[in-house]
LUMMIRO-44532 format. One line per 3 residues: number of its first residue (from 1); for each residue x, y, z of N, C-alpha, C. Coordinates in steps of 0.001 Angstrom, whole numbers. Layout:
NUM	X/Y/Z/X/Y/Z/X/Y/Z  ...
//
This chain:
1	10725/-30010/-40594/11727/-31195/-40733/12293/-31579/-39522  12045/-32948/-39125/12755/-33699/-38232/13821/-34689/-38561  14948/-34592/-38093/16034/-35517/-38410/16302/-35538/-39821
4	16392/-34244/-40455/16445/-34200/-41838/15415/-34749/-42900  14353/-34947/-42414/13187/-35471/-43166/12189/-34457/-42861  11460/-34150/-44228/10302/-33276/-44497/9162/-34389/-44057
7	8356/-33834/-43069/7096/-34360/-42791/5865/-34066/-43456  4669/-34796/-43551/3511/-34180/-44282/2462/-33656/-43009  1482/-32945/-43476/543/-32462/-42664/114/-33487/-41749
10	-324/-34510/-42295/-987/-35656/-41267/15/-36122/-40454  1313/-36300/-40572/2343/-36701/-39720/2551/-35619/-38459  2512/-34322/-39035/2570/-33162/-38175/1691/-33046/-37068
13	289/-33402/-37625/-773/-33289/-36561/-585/-34632/-35618  -1/-35847/-36145/68/-36986/-35146/978/-36816/-34193  2252/-36040/-34488/3289/-35751/-33699/2730/-34700/-32401
16	2082/-33536/-33158/1438/-32679/-32156/527/-33458/-30983  -300/-34247/-31483/-1230/-35105/-30466/-326/-35851/-29424  852/-36357/-29983/1678/-37169/-28945/2198/-36013/-27968
19	2828/-35090/-28385/3292/-33808/-27601/2121/-33714/-26425  798/-33352/-26897/-189/-32855/-26160/-593/-33790/-25341  -654/-35102/-25621/-1101/-36236/-24790/-250/-36397/-23624
22	1109/-36193/-24118/2187/-36304/-22849/2197/-35154/-22005  1659/-34091/-22295/1520/-32888/-21355/383/-33042/-20578  -601/-33695/-21012/-1874/-34091/-20125/-1653/-35108/-19314
25	-1045/-36208/-19839/-615/-37249/-18940/331/-37054/-17945  1451/-36080/-17925/2262/-35941/-17121/2475/-34378/-16667  1285/-33935/-16133/1175/-32305/-15707/2098/-32264/-14645
28	2346/-32954/-13651/3328/-32857/-12592/4864/-32699/-12974  5129/-33243/-14142/6736/-33046/-14514/6617/-31650/-15116  5524/-30848/-15679/5426/-29672/-16172/5646/-28810/-14959
31	4800/-28904/-14011/4543/-27969/-12775/6014/-28202/-12172  6745/-29448/-12136/7801/-29344/-11289/8800/-28458/-11485  8939/-27980/-12769/9748/-27094/-13630/9702/-25678/-12930
34	8305/-25423/-12484/8035/-23944/-12269/8022/-23854/-10610  8939/-22805/-10193/8908/-22691/-8596/7728/-22128/-8010  7640/-22209/-6916/6730/-21534/-5804/7453/-20446/-5569
37	6833/-19096/-5965/7376/-17800/-5900/6683/-17218/-4569  7600/-16574/-3516/7368/-15771/-2458/7828/-14387/-2541  7048/-13228/-2493/7607/-11963/-2644/7647/-11310/-1423
40	9143/-10834/-1170/9090/-10031/130/8965/-8668/-186  8102/-7734/34/7896/-6556/-254/8150/-5665/1013  9204/-5048/1075/9768/-4154/2137/10094/-2797/1760
43	10657/-2126/3145/11410/-893/2952/12795/-1213/2896  13320/-1006/1654/14792/-1555/1600/15594/9/1745  15172/973/1815/16229/2052/1692/15638/3360/2599
46	14611/3213/3449/14238/4256/4265/14132/4113/5561  13058/4695/6210/13183/4742/7656/12665/3217/8368  12013/2181/7605/11931/1173/8147/12733/-204/7612
49	13855/394/7043/14818/-589/6400/15571/-1379/7271  15794/-865/8481/16481/-1864/9547/15350/-2620/10358  14189/-2370/10292/13339/-3266/11025/12860/-4473/10301
52	12749/-4191/8964/12366/-5358/7940/13514/-5341/6932  13449/-4578/5803/14407/-4599/4744/15010/-5706/4343  16521/-5771/4276/17096/-6805/3858/17252/-7863/4785
55	17106/-7678/6111/17093/-8706/7103/15697/-9546/6820  14591/-9108/6326/13472/-10040/6156/13721/-10886/4981  14550/-10409/4087/14711/-11233/3028/15731/-12617/3572
58	16932/-12033/4324/17626/-13228/4896/16827/-14080/5828  15956/-13809/6470/14974/-14530/7510/14081/-15419/6515  13603/-14713/5439/12720/-15858/4508/13564/-16836/3826
61	14733/-16469/3481/15722/-17634/2442/16006/-18691/3716  16288/-18185/4851/16794/-19144/5908/15623/-20039/6258  14490/-19581/6210/13225/-20366/6405/13287/-21540/5166
64	13061/-21186/3961/13163/-21715/2854/14288/-22830/2806  15515/-22206/3120/16544/-23435/3126/16576/-24567/4408  15888/-23910/5564/15664/-25049/6742/14634/-26047/6316
67	13724/-25588/5273/12570/-26495/5073/12955/-27434/3721  14235/-27211/3300/14906/-28008/2350/14856/-27406/869  14180/-26257/774/14322/-25635/-433/13400/-25744/-1510
70	12391/-26804/-1286/11362/-27089/-2250/10095/-27656/-1454  8875/-27472/-2043/7704/-28186/-1560/7003/-28809/-2916  6399/-29942/-2437/5475/-30487/-3596/6213/-30748/-4747
73	7654/-30843/-4591/8765/-31299/-5694/8977/-30060/-6449  8609/-28888/-6156/9013/-27624/-6705/9805/-26677/-5901  10900/-26126/-6496/11762/-25273/-5925/11042/-23849/-5333
76	11401/-23427/-4255/10627/-22355/-3607/11722/-21195/-3919  11112/-20085/-4349/12147/-18927/-4854/11614/-17538/-4277  12648/-16731/-3799/12056/-15604/-3158/12470/-14455/-3963
79	11250/-13619/-4286/11530/-12370/-5126/11566/-11175/-3933  12034/-9828/-4448/12341/-8851/-3368/11875/-7434/-4381  11293/-6636/-3455/11002/-5169/-3966/10922/-4508/-2888
82	11062/-3151/-3128/11169/-1989/-2532/9873/-1189/-2584  8985/-1293/-1411/7789/-409/-1888/7814/1211/-1714  8783/1508/-1096/9459/2916/-958/8260/3600/-153
85	7713/2982/740/6572/3613/1642/5434/4269/1050  5280/3666/-116/4393/4352/-1270/3294/3265/-1588  1802/3535/-1021/855/2705/-1360/749/2299/-3045
88	796/3085/-3591/660/3280/-5191/1885/2130/-5655  3142/2402/-5099/4144/1621/-5751/4256/328/-5185  3801/-103/-3924/3489/-1335/-3444/2573/-1972/-4363
91	1229/-1221/-4553/226/-2020/-5213/625/-2263/-6650  1586/-1593/-7339/1866/-1799/-8650/2832/-3003/-8595  3722/-3329/-7665/4773/-4220/-7562/3644/-5669/-7459
94	2637/-5521/-6412/2084/-6736/-6223/1185/-7184/-7141  590/-6391/-7995/-29/-6620/-8858/806/-7327/-10222  1846/-6750/-10481/2779/-7419/-11470/3132/-8823/-10968
97	3373/-8924/-10023/3855/-10199/-9287/2541/-11085/-9314  1564/-10752/-8988/567/-11838/-9115/349/-11945/-10290  -39/-11129/-11304/-573/-11239/-12533/399/-11690/-13766
100	1604/-11544/-13482/2487/-11793/-14584/3717/-12812/-14192  3980/-12908/-12756/5071/-13701/-12400/4726/-14836/-11393  3315/-14961/-11279/2784/-16140/-10555/3404/-16249/-9140
103	3323/-15118/-8248/3786/-14987/-7227/2540/-15917/-6253  2894/-16526/-5336/1746/-17412/-4521/1473/-16455/-3382  2541/-15644/-2873/2359/-15234/-1391/3137/-14092/-1249
106	2673/-13154/-658/3515/-11598/-407/3849/-11878/1288  5038/-11375/1724/5341/-11080/2643/5959/-9851/3241  5929/-9554/4640/6625/-8296/5146/5612/-7181/5079
109	6069/-6245/4402/5326/-5026/4229/5258/-3999/5448  6378/-3571/5911/6547/-2649/6942/6006/-1389/6904  4670/-1300/6534/4102/258/6441/2477/-113/6360
112	1882/407/7277/604/19/7380/-366/249/5987  -194/1734/5530/-888/2071/4376/-682/1215/3144  647/736/2998/699/-45/2007/244/-1448/2217
115	413/-1890/3406/-205/-3202/3784/-1724/-3242/3620  -2137/-2290/3943/-3968/-2052/3722/-4064/-2317/2015  -3324/-1658/1291/-3350/-1642/-244/-3076/-3026/-550
118	-2084/-3868/-106/-1784/-5169/-525/-2688/-6081/-51  -3357/-5965/1053/-4407/-6987/1525/-5576/-6736/745  -5970/-5672/110/-7143/-5516/-717/-6756/-6307/-1951
121	-5810/-5914/-2502/-5202/-6953/-3888/-5284/-8448/-3532  -4740/-8883/-2459/-4404/-10357/-2353/-5876/-10939/-2055  -6742/-10177/-1388/-8107/-10616/-936/-8972/-10816/-2558
124	-8309/-9992/-3214/-9037/-9881/-4697/-8655/-11080/-5573  -7521/-11367/-5541/-6812/-12465/-6292/-6712/-13754/-5719  -7272/-13721/-4363/-7202/-15140/-3612/-5854/-15529/-3351
127	-4808/-14702/-3263/-3576/-14952/-2960/-3199/-14925/-1398  -2164/-15378/-916/-1828/-15274/612/-920/-13954/759  -1408/-13329/1911/-645/-12223/2465/-226/-12554/3859
130	1150/-12729/4202/1631/-12766/5658/1945/-11542/5938  1541/-10756/6676/1734/-9455/6946/2462/-9418/8475  4120/-9777/7930/4930/-9997/9246/5397/-8767/9665
133	5273/-7405/8754/5947/-6336/9216/4997/-5152/9304  3884/-5174/8848/2906/-4168/9300/2333/-4270/10649  1526/-3052/11093/1281/-2859/12421/-306/-2707/12458
136	-960/-2236/11482/-2515/-1783/12013/-3448/-2930/11887  -4185/-2947/13304/-5105/-3763/13622/-6101/-4169/12624  -6254/-3051/11825/-7307/-3231/10652/-7238/-4276/9754
139	-5958/-5039/9635/-5853/-5976/8858/-6553/-7256/9536  -7220/-7138/10714/-7827/-8477/11161/-9222/-7726/11814  -9462/-6367/11179/-10510/-5849/11639/-11460/-5566/10526
142	-11684/-4331/10006/-12920/-4046/9064/-12385/-4469/7646  -10735/-4613/7484/-10076/-4897/6346/-9591/-6370/6386  -10248/-7210/7078/-9643/-8643/7069/-9897/-9175/5786
145	-9161/-10398/5555/-9154/-11118/4477/-9122/-12772/4660  -9895/-13490/4104/-9654/-14796/4252/-8192/-15564/3850  -7575/-14581/2977/-6243/-15284/2718/-5286/-14256/3313
148	-5341/-13446/4211/-4624/-12637/4771/-4254/-12979/6320  -3094/-13026/6792/-2782/-13551/7975/-1704/-12483/8634  -2319/-11918/9719/-1474/-10925/10531/-640/-11646/11434
151	941/-11683/11230/1497/-12618/11868/2334/-12275/13167  2887/-11189/13319/3818/-10873/14273/3176/-10053/15490  2780/-8914/15251/2283/-8085/16271/1176/-7102/15528
154	519/-6329/16377/-425/-5332/15802/-281/-4206/16734  -897/-2996/16201/-1094/-1759/17286/-1989/-2089/18468  -2795/-2978/18358/-3688/-3296/19684/-2850/-3894/20676
157	-2011/-4944/20163/-1216/-5509/21173/-156/-4735/21854  472/-3808/20899/1495/-3078/21440/906/-2066/22436  98/-1179/21928/-537/-215/22871/-1185/-754/24005
160	-1726/-1965/24097/-2404/-2751/25477/-1224/-2814/26155  -216/-3696/25909/850/-3733/26707/1754/-2638/27608  2039/-1742/26685/2840/-385/26970/1965/411/27837
163	852/868/27359/-28/1937/27867/-491/1271/29203  -1005/109/29341/-1414/-623/30663/-390/-301/31546  859/-988/31271/2160/-809/32293/2097/428/32635
166	2382/1488/31922/2475/2818/32337/1447/3572/33130  333/3007/32784/-774/3650/33690/-787/3014/35154  -367/1628/35097/-435/848/36409/761/1968/37191
169	1830/2426/36595/2792/3086/37612/2365/4569/37879  1013/4886/37568/311/5991/38058/335/7219/37150  829/7075/35848/376/7925/34853/-878/8232/34633
172	-1376/9407/34534/-2791/10035/34215/-2843/11110/33141  -1890/11600/32662/-2113/12539/31605/-984/12511/30705  -1636/12185/29254/-853/11755/28240/-1076/12865/26927
175	94/12786/26345/158/13536/24986/758/12705/23896  214/12579/22779/605/12077/21628/1293/12728/20469  2447/12189/20297/3227/12481/18962/3150/11414/17910
178	2095/11549/16924/1745/10290/16075/2057/10654/14652  2548/9603/13946/2788/9770/12438/1362/9961/11906  1352/10570/10735/178/11176/9981/-20/10158/9144
181	-407/8987/9315/-923/7848/8518/-1532/6876/9349  -1928/5870/8720/-2720/4898/9377/-1964/4315/10666  -772/3829/10491/87/3266/11714/-224/4146/13012
184	180/5444/12786/-154/6450/13967/-1341/6656/14462  -2430/6674/13506/-3723/6727/13844/-4480/5766/14870  -3826/4485/14396/-4172/3243/14990/-3665/3231/16223
187	-2258/3283/16507/-1757/3250/17519/-2244/4280/18653  -2519/5521/18079/-2966/6275/18881/-4522/5885/19527  -5576/5566/18482/-6727/5189/19076/-6782/4052/19958
190	-6059/3123/19421/-5837/1798/20607/-5526/2099/21958  -4532/3158/21964/-4108/3528/23439/-5093/4353/24126  -5864/5173/23329/-6825/6093/23883/-7701/5171/24873
193	-8167/4142/24171/-9140/3044/24699/-8507/2715/26286  -7129/2314/26059/-6792/1765/27407/-6597/2974/28561  -6188/4204/27991/-6199/5599/28821/-7423/5645/29235
196	-8422/5643/28657/-10004/5941/29167/-10373/4942/30326  -9991/3615/29802/-10450/2456/30735/-9811/2540/32085  -8572/3197/32311/-7744/3120/33321/-7859/4549/34103
199	-8783/5223/33505/-9026/6637/34448/-8172/7632/34037  -7339/7642/32994/-6382/8683/32638/-7151/9534/31533  -6473/10518/31123/-7025/11401/30079/-5858/11873/29143
202	-6148/12296/28035/-5346/12873/26827/-5495/14192/26844  -4221/14773/27208/-3837/16381/27094/-4003/17052/25778  -3381/16216/25149/-3293/16698/23602/-2736/15727/22640
205	-2523/16124/21417/-1902/15209/20206/-1650/15974/19174  -540/15619/18588/-156/16250/17310/210/15154/16393  20/15331/15083/716/14662/14162/1875/15150/13010
208	2470/14233/12731/3663/14659/12021/3832/13760/10679  4184/14369/9550/4600/13611/8400/5844/12305/8621  5563/11368/7600/6711/10443/7820/8092/11017/7266
211	9032/10487/7872/10590/10950/7626/10616/12489/7983  10258/12903/9227/10372/14026/9792/11684/14366/10422  12577/15138/9899/13880/15362/10644/13895/16206/11744
214	12819/17302/11759/12865/18093/12854/11407/17844/13594  11547/17496/14793/10500/17272/15806/10235/18387/16790  11070/19331/16715/11121/20557/17622/9886/21064/17992
217	9136/21595/17075/7688/22081/17242/6727/21006/17824  6840/19835/17416/5938/18865/18141/6214/18538/19552  7477/18406/19659/7807/18177/21087/7845/19168/22124
220	7951/20365/21484/7780/21486/22769/6038/21689/22928  5340/21238/21776/3986/21174/22285/3612/20255/23538  4326/19009/23192/4141/18080/24259/4583/18472/25649
223	5898/19169/25503/6309/19605/26591/5517/20564/27285  5142/21329/26675/4207/22593/27390/2952/22092/27952  2540/20769/27562/1226/20157/27974/1355/19709/29251
226	2495/19628/29931/2797/19095/31252/2133/17824/31400  2152/16879/30374/1696/15627/30517/2747/14708/31205  1970/13691/32004/3081/12930/32622/3664/12086/31495
229	2907/11644/30532/3645/10923/29569/3433/11464/28074  4543/11370/27462/4578/11714/25898/4834/10435/25168  3579/10073/24451/3622/8763/23612/3834/9195/22251
232	5037/8376/21891/5466/8315/20491/4660/7290/19588  3646/7406/18855/3065/6550/18065/3569/6708/16404  4852/6435/16396/5533/6235/15179/6695/5066/15232
235	7456/5030/14203/8418/3937/14003/9467/4297/13520  10518/3346/13424/11827/3569/12523/12564/4758/12840  12962/5380/11672/13577/6633/11767/12967/7818/12539
238	11714/7955/12134/10839/8797/12892/10988/8697/14566  10740/7565/15113/10679/7412/16349/12242/7529/16800  13377/7386/16130/14831/7717/16793/14957/8971/16786
241	14482/9782/15747/14981/11271/15745/14010/11760/16955  12834/11407/17073/12037/11849/18235/12547/11693/19587  12896/10610/19637/13678/10211/20988/15147/10889/21155
244	15911/11218/20314/17196/11779/20323/16795/13382/20742  15907/13964/20007/15645/15508/20129/14975/15551/21434  14151/14702/21735/13539/14935/23393/14570/14962/24224
247	15870/13982/24168/16632/14151/25196/17336/15441/25025  17746/15995/23720/18432/17209/23656/17819/18436/24284  16186/18231/24364/15367/19339/24901/15218/19042/26486
250	15756/18164/26861/15689/17528/28467/14316/17332/28797  13573/16773/27697/12193/16501/28183/12206/15283/29084  13299/14267/28788/13148/12918/29458/13428/13172/31088
253	13897/14495/31590/14164/14654/32769/12975/14986/33710  11715/15300/33236/10685/15593/33717/9409/14701/33437  9418/14306/32239/8541/13670/31358/8952/12163/30807
256	7770/11112/31395/8016/9965/30663/7785/9748/29350  9000/9500/28491/8818/9037/27209/8365/7637/26884  7710/7359/25909/7051/6079/25848/7044/5658/24312
259	7623/4634/23745/7477/4215/22299/6383/3135/22534  5428/3451/21403/4168/2439/21047/4383/1444/20318  5602/1716/19378/6205/508/18554/7511/555/18476
262	8210/-131/18974/9583/148/19282/10454/-1203/18854  11455/-1305/17982/12282/-2288/17538/13611/-2260/17961  14308/-3493/18382/15610/-3524/18793/16600/-2689/17987
265	16427/-2703/16548/17074/-1889/15785/17169/-477/16164  15674/-196/16662/15923/1452/16825/16734/1608/18220  16585/703/19121/17479/698/20306/18764/625/20160
268	19220/49/19124/20863/-327/18450/21330/1251/18095  20255/1947/17135/20998/3026/16699/20859/4310/17589  19988/4158/18763/19824/5291/19668/20989/5077/20754
271	21599/3685/20854/22502/3462/21952/21774/3400/23252  22255/2939/24377/21520/2762/25557/21447/3986/26560  22617/4971/26284/22588/6190/26857/21435/6967/26663
274	20971/6969/25461/19556/7684/25006/18303/6855/25174  18412/5544/25251/17127/4796/25223/17063/4313/26612  17682/4240/27487/17665/3605/28790/16426/4086/29601
277	15838/2841/30116/14327/3281/30910/13163/3116/29955  13323/3353/28713/12048/3206/27909/11433/2041/28276  10047/1995/28363/9197/670/28194/8697/190/26828
280	8637/-722/26653/8144/-1241/25204/7526/-2525/25315  6594/-2897/24191/6115/-4074/24226/6804/-4631/22660  6845/-5962/22688/7225/-6752/21567/6933/-8191/21604
283	6976/-8666/20410/6475/-10003/20199/7873/-11138/20312  8830/-10606/20343/10332/-11094/20061/11408/-10529/20778  12206/-11110/21592/13575/-10771/21947/14434/-12014/21785
286	15698/-11554/21130/16642/-12597/20736/17341/-13444/21985  17265/-12560/23083/17859/-13298/24166/16836/-13815/25366  15703/-14316/24784/14777/-14731/25661/15134/-16085/26301
289	15510/-16998/25487/15732/-18550/25865/16761/-18979/24924  17130/-20406/25122/18039/-20996/24217/17769/-21177/22713  16286/-21402/22472/15781/-21453/21060/16017/-20091/20336
292	15732/-19035/20841/15779/-17776/20374/17585/-17108/20076  18142/-17603/21062/19503/-17419/21076/20072/-18233/19841  19793/-19407/19573/20323/-20371/18525/19692/-19792/17308
295	18884/-19271/16960/18329/-18802/15845/19010/-17394/15486  19275/-16694/16634/19482/-15363/16483/21061/-15460/16084  21613/-16311/16539/23171/-16456/16359/23376/-16619/14841
298	22584/-17533/14255/22619/-17911/12886/22373/-16673/12014  21241/-15781/12392/20949/-14688/11783/22084/-13496/11757  22633/-13389/12884/23653/-12525/13036/24754/-12792/12325
301	25202/-13975/12485/26339/-14491/11344/26296/-14183/10037  25059/-14111/9495/24659/-13879/8033/24694/-12225/7815  24147/-11514/8830/23813/-10173/8725/24474/-9114/9289
304	25250/-9534/10591/26067/-8708/11439/25036/-7926/12039  23783/-7898/12278/22777/-7100/12819/21989/-8073/13782  21336/-7300/14857/20537/-8061/15842/19092/-8086/14968
307	18489/-9331/15074/17275/-9450/14555/16140/-8554/15225  15144/-8360/14470/14015/-7787/15087/12752/-8705/15157  11716/-8245/15658/10574/-9184/15666/9884/-9312/14215
310	10307/-8402/13509/9621/-8726/12044/10594/-9825/11327  11816/-9684/11638/12791/-10820/10997/12628/-12083/11500  12232/-12193/12717/11633/-13433/13265/10437/-13919/12888
313	9466/-12931/12754/8336/-13251/12382/8179/-13661/10873  9037/-12927/10020/8875/-13368/8675/9581/-15281/8536  10502/-15222/9498/10993/-16784/9194/10006/-17689/9463
316	9183/-17243/10739/8189/-18381/11181/6806/-18537/10270  6693/-17237/9723/5408/-17235/8574/5899/-18270/7356  7199/-17870/7073/7320/-18812/5837/7320/-20289/6042
319	7943/-20448/7269/7932/-21937/7475/6848/-22501/7805  5943/-21824/8156/4377/-22132/8536/3753/-22600/7331  3712/-21338/6249/3060/-21385/5194/3510/-22740/4289
322	5076/-22957/4324/5535/-24121/3522/4907/-25241/4125  4883/-25636/5205/4387/-26585/5883/2799/-27024/5356  2026/-25838/5332/901/-25788/5061/527/-25989/3354
325	1264/-25520/2605/1531/-26134/1328/1553/-27299/1199  2548/-28083/1911/2964/-29333/1770/1769/-30254/2329  1060/-29811/3104/-72/-30602/3739/-1445/-30665/3013
328	-1443/-29542/2442/-2803/-29239/1723/-2481/-29726/266  -1266/-29868/-206/-1009/-30630/-1603/-1134/-29637/-2700  -1272/-28390/-2338/-1632/-27309/-3535/-1045/-25959/-2990
331	-523/-25014/-3804/-342/-23634/-3321/-1339/-22692/-3484  -2720/-23148/-3658/-3865/-22627/-3838/-4172/-21493/-2585  -4239/-20387/-3025/-4297/-19643/-1897/-5237/-19747/-774
334	-6639/-19736/-1047/-7716/-20128/36/-7565/-21525/775  -6923/-22489/-94/-7091/-23779/528/-5762/-23762/1497  -4527/-23242/1196/-3322/-23109/2064/-3839/-22175/3215
337	-4445/-20732/3023/-4862/-20308/4140/-5829/-20917/5191  -6686/-21603/4939/-7606/-22682/5800/-6782/-23611/6333  -5737/-24249/5633/-4793/-25089/6095/-3864/-24560/7397
340	-3218/-23074/7309/-2760/-22509/8379/-3282/-22247/9491  -4690/-21890/9185/-5380/-21496/10288/-5722/-23024/11072  -5679/-24036/10473/-6052/-25274/11058/-4919/-25869/12024
343	-3549/-25700/11296/-2300/-26177/11964/-2082/-25150/13380  -1500/-25549/14239/-788/-24911/15288/428/-24329/14932  797/-23180/15408/2152/-22546/15048/3148/-22929/16134
346	4067/-23568/15904/5208/-23832/16959/6647/-23587/16086  7069/-22624/16649/8760/-22502/16197/9465/-21491/17299  10580/-21313/17317/11561/-20555/18352/11012/-19513/19049
349	9985/-18607/18350/9283/-17577/19056/7685/-17755/19311  7167/-18903/18937/5796/-19149/19226/5613/-20601/19653  4794/-20679/20694/4598/-21993/21264/2916/-22343/21087
352	2454/-23110/20529/1278/-23390/20109/292/-22420/19847  698/-21465/18942/-5/-20616/18589/-1061/-20716/17420  -2099/-19974/17551/-3407/-20286/16700/-3673/-19105/15921
355	-4094/-19395/14641/-4443/-18215/13679/-5976/-18335/13629  -6507/-17319/14157/-7945/-17218/14232/-8587/-16999/12969  -9804/-17155/12785/-10805/-16886/11669/-10394/-15505/10883
358	-10338/-14540/11818/-9999/-13120/11225/-8671/-12957/10866  -7772/-14098/10883/-6455/-13950/10426/-5481/-13625/11381  -5695/-13295/12597/-4865/-12887/13665/-4026/-14215/14217
361	-2691/-14303/14461/-2063/-15109/14982/-1863/-14799/16328  -2257/-15641/17284/-2597/-15122/18895/-1350/-15820/19415  -542/-15265/20065/653/-15863/20609/1253/-14794/21886
364	1911/-15177/22786/2585/-14434/23871/3154/-13123/23182  3065/-11960/24088/3495/-10706/23947/4390/-10686/25085  5413/-9425/25010/6338/-9346/26145/6382/-7882/26518
367	6393/-7502/27776/6782/-6322/28149/8225/-6054/28648  9084/-5283/27861/10567/-4821/28429/10527/-3671/28803  11833/-3546/29688/12471/-2040/30004/13825/-2065/29454
370	14165/-1013/28803/15609/-1012/28107/16598/-636/29223  17711/-1347/29174/18686/-1608/30053/19555/-231/30153  20222/174/31224/20930/1197/31082/22497/752/30693
373	23315/1561/30194/24725/1136/30047/25311/328/30811  25159/504/32156/25711/-111/33057/25189/-1676/33435  23753/-1779/33181/23258/-2883/33045/23651/-3998/32004
376	24098/-3405/30789/24254/-4213/29619/25414/-5014/29729  25695/-6309/29519/26878/-6959/29807/27586/-7489/28328  26841/-7733/27497/27378/-8220/26284/26797/-7539/25281
379	27063/-7816/23978/26838/-7344/22700/25163/-7586/22634  24316/-6654/22197/22841/-6490/22106/22199/-6810/23376  22748/-6711/24482/22153/-7067/25609/21457/-5751/26005
382	20259/-5656/25426/19473/-4283/25738/18224/-4272/26603  17587/-5545/26842/16165/-5592/27516/16262/-6467/28612  15199/-5615/29593/15178/-6695/30826/13652/-6867/30496
385	13231/-8320/30557/11921/-8820/30768/11162/-8258/32056  10184/-7574/31771/9150/-7326/33097/7821/-8100/33105  7372/-8544/31936/6347/-9232/31977/5796/-9964/30919
388	5511/-11301/30887/4931/-11927/29746/3224/-11683/29463  2755/-11231/28498/1443/-11042/28363/825/-12150/27483  -110/-12917/28280/-670/-14238/27257/-1333/-13713/26287
391	-1322/-14599/25186/-1954/-13816/23626/-3311/-13725/23753  -4057/-14386/24807/-5527/-13904/24779/-5795/-12654/25467  -4864/-12160/25884/-4996/-10755/27081/-4363/-9869/25902
394	-3348/-10198/25053/-2638/-9157/24351/-3504/-8718/23096  -3947/-9491/22471/-4330/-9335/21045/-6324/-8983/21382  -6571/-8036/20403/-7988/-7557/20463/-8969/-9173/20463
397	-10036/-8936/21405/-11090/-10091/20847/-11463/-10117/19608  -11623/-11378/18914/-11854/-11378/17797/-13519/-10619/17261  -14412/-10735/18405/-15911/-10327/18096/-15628/-8634/18279
400	-14617/-8024/18667/-14443/-6587/18664/-13990/-5984/17633  -13480/-6715/16594/-12938/-6379/15583/-13536/-5846/14306  -14840/-6479/14138/-15842/-6176/13088/-15277/-6612/11876
403	-14525/-7799/11927/-14234/-8509/10729/-15187/-9055/9797  -15593/-8492/8622/-16674/-8976/7986/-16912/-10522/7680  -15657/-11281/7719/-15738/-12720/7602/-16680/-13371/8599
406	-16662/-12840/9727/-17436/-13457/10839/-18768/-13192/10867  -19140/-12490/9984/-20577/-12263/9598/-21439/-13038/8867  -20400/-13819/7772/-20897/-14791/6945/-21469/-16089/7505
//
């Protein structure tokens, strides 16, 4: 019944045809109502929450807002979920997002095991994965993807910068305390290559489960090895606990403690008294220049926290993605990924960066030393810049990564 009148079957078919024709002739009007959805999949409640977590959500939303809130006439919407550092949980969320909620891109994922699972799914579904929080260099190696982009840093770049710097200071004998999953394994493996190349040797290594509260047995093994350097191939809460307990055991008085993946949120949690003197590599520091300071000021105003390289990378990745979607004229995964590789990356943390065929964004990395309490002059004044490592030196050469895409 229309406007109080009963219509016949023939009239009903005619009206249906009119509506169908209107849909066919005006698809953009229908599409305009459907937002382009980006999924921030992070650790919201555990050992990596300060490094990614809610800060990644804020950074992603900042990029969307700065871009204007829409692309191709469609609103951009951020979805958020906690992977709980479990590959099966992360995989289930991503499959639901892609299959039932039409999410176009997955972001962050600060856990290498979860990130490898996500990359496999997005590769299968031909959707974008912007790995702004994950570390493992396998994402651009044997597990590379045509729609995957490893944005912020990786185990190779972090281990290269820090391990080379320590080796040049004369360290020859190393001991590894590594997280017992893909992050720790890859950090250790990449560091061992540098140690071998510089004439050093590994005196021993031990692996620990994630979320370890008591590092005493691992640290005592490292201490008894008499190694020059104890390298911590772990991150977040595990790294913080290990550093604190090493200080309690007096290890740092005779042996150099090195973090292979360190975030400024970790240093903030430790305090300069405990963290002073640590050498580390990073893709970003808020106090590098006027541009980084301006962006960090906005982030701090929203969160009351110092931004990590994951937060900065998430902002940059979202902004570059939206530019690519606009330029490509479609959110189709393979098309957008190709456009992202074609376009140079320029933002407050990256100057003329390039995304290689294997998905690696190549940009400069930085070597820092953590300041002492006496050296720090203002809030979050934690790092002293020691060296800038050019991107072509910081990241693994593409031909050494064994990315299957290069063999086609």
